[in-house]
C-alpha positions in Angstrom: -34.8 -17.9 -13.3 -36.7 -15.2 -15.2 -35.2 -12.6 -12.8 -31.7 -13.9 -13.4 -32.2 -13.8 -17.1 -33.2 -10.2 -17.0 -30.2 -9.3 -14.9 -27.8 -11.0 -17.1 -29.4 -9.6 -20.3 -28.6 -6.1 -18.9 -25.1 -7.1 -17.9 -24.4 -8.6 -21.3 -25.2 -5.3 -22.9 -22.0 -4.1 -21.3 -19.8 -7.3 -20.8 -18.7 -9.7 -23.5 -18.0 -13.3 -22.3 -15.2 -15.6 -23.6 -15.1 -15.0 -27.4 -17.9 -12.3 -27.5 -17.7 -8.9 -29.0 -16.1 -5.9 -27.3 -19.0 -3.7 -28.4 -20.6 -3.9 -25.0 -23.6 -1.7 -25.6 -24.6 -2.5 -29.2 -27.2 -5.2 -28.3 -28.9 -3.4 -25.4 -32.1 -2.5 -27.4 -32.3 -5.9 -29.1 -32.0 -7.6 -25.7 -34.6 -5.5 -23.9 -37.3 -4.5 -26.5 -39.1 -7.8 -26.1 -39.6 -8.8 -22.5 -40.6 -12.4 -23.1 -38.5 -15.0 -21.2 -37.5 -16.8 -24.4 -36.1 -13.7 -26.0 -34.2 -12.8 -22.9 -32.7 -16.3 -22.9 -31.7 -16.0 -26.5 -30.1 -12.6 -25.9 -28.0 -13.9 -23.0 -26.8 -16.9 -24.9 -26.1 -14.8 -28.1 -23.2 -13.0 -26.4 -22.0 -15.5 -23.8 -22.3 -18.9 -22.2 -23.2 -20.5 -19.0 -20.3 -22.7 -17.8 -19.9 -25.5 -15.3 -18.5 -23.9 -12.2 -15.7 -26.4 -11.6 -17.4 -28.5 -9.1 -17.2 -32.3 -9.6 -18.5 -35.3 -7.7 -15.0 -36.6 -7.7 -13.5 -33.5 -6.1 -14.7 -32.1 -2.8 -14.6 -28.5 -1.8 -14.7 -25.4 -4.1 -12.3 -23.4 -6.3 -13.9 -20.2 -5.2 -12.0 -17.7 -3.0 -15.0 -16.4 -1.1 -18.6 -17.0 -0.1 -21.0 -15.8 -2.9 -22.0 -12.2 -2.4 -23.1 -9.1 -4.4 -20.0 -7.6 -6.1 -19.5 -4.4 -8.1 -17.9 -4.7 -11.5 -16.6 -1.5 -13.1 -16.2 -1.8 -16.8 -13.5 -0.3 -19.0 -16.1 2.3 -20.0 -16.5 3.4 -16.3 -19.9 1.9 -15.8 -20.6 0.1 -12.5 -22.8 -3.0 -12.2 -23.9 -4.8 -9.1 -23.8 -8.6 -9.7 -25.5 -11.1 -7.4 -23.8 -14.3 -6.2 -20.4 -12.9 -7.4 -17.2 -14.7 -6.7 -13.6 -15.3 -7.9 -12.8 -18.7 -9.4 -9.2 -19.1 -8.2 -8.6 -22.1 -10.4 -9.6 -20.5 -13.7 -8.8 -16.9 -12.8 -12.3 -15.7 -13.6 -14.9 -13.3 -12.2 -18.2 -15.2 -12.0 -21.8 -15.1 -10.8 -22.8 -18.5 -9.4 -26.5 -18.2 -10.5 -27.2 -21.9 -10.1 -25.8 -24.7 -7.9 -23.7 -26.2 -10.7 -23.2 -23.3 -13.1 -21.5 -20.0 -13.3 -21.8 -17.0 -15.5 -18.2 -15.9 -16.5 -17.4 -12.3 -17.2 -14.7 -11.4 -19.8 -11.7 -10.1 -18.0 -10.8 -7.8 -20.9 -14.0 -5.9 -20.2 -13.3 -5.3 -16.5 -11.5 -2.4 -15.0 -12.0 -3.5 -11.4 -14.2 -5.7 -9.2 -15.2 -4.7 -5.7 -15.6 -7.5 -3.2 -16.5 -7.1 0.5 -13.0 -6.5 1.6 -10.9 -6.0 -1.5 -10.8 -4.6 -5.0 -9.5 -6.9 -7.7 -7.7 -5.7 -10.8 -5.6 -7.3 -13.5 -1.9 -7.2 -13.0 0.9 -9.2 -14.7 2.5 -11.9 -12.6 6.2 -12.7 -12.8 5.6 -14.8 -15.9 3.9 -11.9 -17.5 0.5 -13.6 -17.4 -2.6 -11.4 -16.8 -4.1 -12.4 -13.4 -6.5 -10.9 -10.9 -4.8 -9.6 -7.9 -6.6 -8.2 -4.8 -5.4 -4.8 -3.6 -4.7 -4.6 0.1 -3.3 -1.1 -0.1 -4.9 0.5 -3.2 -3.7 4.1 -2.5 -0.1 3.5 -1.6 2.9 4.2 -3.8 4.0 0.5 -3.5 0.9 -1.5 -3.7 0.5 -4.6 -1.5 -1.4 -7.3 -3.4 -2.9 -10.7 -2.6 -3.4 -13.5 -5.0 -5.6 -16.6 -4.7 -4.9 -19.9 -6.6 -7.0 -23.1 -6.3 -5.3 -26.4 -6.8 -6.7 -30.0 -6.7 -4.9 -32.0 -4.0 -4.9 -35.7 -4.6 -6.7 -37.9 -2.1 -4.9 -40.6 -0.2 -4.3 -44.0 -1.9 -4.0 -47.4 -0.2 -0.5 -48.6 -1.1 -1.7 -52.3 -1.0 -4.9 -52.0 -3.0 -4.1 -48.9 -5.0 -7.6 -47.7 -4.3 -8.3 -44.2 -3.1 -9.2 -43.9 0.6 -10.1 -40.2 0.4 -11.3 -38.0 -2.4 -9.4 -35.3 -4.2 -10.2 -31.9 -2.9 -9.8 -28.2 -3.9 -7.3 -26.2 -1.8 -7.3 -22.4 -2.2 -3.8 -21.0 -1.5 -2.9 -17.3 -1.2 0.3 -15.5 -1.9 1.5 -11.9 -1.7 3.1 -9.5 -4.2 3.9 -5.9 -4.7 3.5 -3.6 -7.6 5.5 -0.4 -8.1 4.2 0.5 -11.5 0.6 -0.6 -11.3 1.2 -3.2 -14.0 3.8 -5.8 -13.1 4.2 -7.6 -9.8 6.9 -9.1 -7.6 6.0 -12.0 -5.3 7.3 -12.2 -1.7 6.8 -14.0 1.5 5.4 -12.5 4.7 8.7 -12.6 6.4 10.8 -9.8 8.0 13.8 -10.3 5.7 11.6 -10.3 2.5 9.6 -7.2 3.5 12.6 -5.1 4.6 14.4 -6.0 1.3 11.4 -4.6 -0.6 11.3 -1.4 1.5 15.0 -1.2 1.9 15.2 2.6 1.3 13.3 3.1 4.6 14.5 0.1 6.4 15.4 1.7 9.7 12.2 3.7 9.8 10.1 0.6 9.1 11.9 -1.4 11.8 11.3 1.3 14.4 7.6 1.6 13.4 7.2 -2.2 13.7 8.9 -2.3 17.1 7.0 0.8 18.5 3.6 -0.6 17.5 4.3 -4.3 18.3 3.6 -5.4 14.7 4.4 -8.7 13.1 5.9 -9.2 9.6 3.9 -12.4 9.3 0.4 -11.0 9.9 -1.5 -9.6 6.9 -3.2 -6.9 8.8 0.1 -5.7 10.3 1.9 -5.8 6.9 -0.9 -3.6 5.5 -0.1 -1.1 8.2 3.6 -1.3 7.3 3.0 -0.6 3.7 0.6 2.3 4.5 3.2 3.8 6.8 6.0 3.4 4.2 3.9 5.2 1.7 3.3 8.4 3.8 6.9 8.7 5.2 
């Protein structure tokens, strides 16, 4: 626990959680001058809070999109921090570190420029309701960016119609969806279907169709759609 407290003390000198201050570096010296465990604990809790990670005995599964792993958070100030046990809570739209079995440390999205996971980089975009959400960039360097979104919902368990008692528990289900961004801010959701993709890339429709046919690609497979968007961008 002492090691975790030290890590999070350093992180909190840069990241404000929930209602914390946006002055990310102002408390660095105060947090690190005295190396006692108690003072580190106080420094961490002064700027943030440990939160329940969404798990419940009444709900099976998890709201997290990935297996916990080391992630890299880049702050708005351009500083990069490696965070252990990092993940994305797809129910609450939060970047977290699951430092304990039943608790998460939640980072303030307003302080984050980007988050590097194993396969993807996550950034804040506006969904079609103009809400700020984390989207995962599948084609970060293309003119039209292909994005992936994760959302966790709680699916109700089955109920015996006679007894009205549950015969199976509620469970988390993590769904994914796809969108594009042409301006790096707003998004437009679409389905992995030929008609939807060709409509988005209509100005090069014939070129895309030929590329797909020549390379035996599928409009329904994520990896192939990534290739399509990359090809569209350079032609």
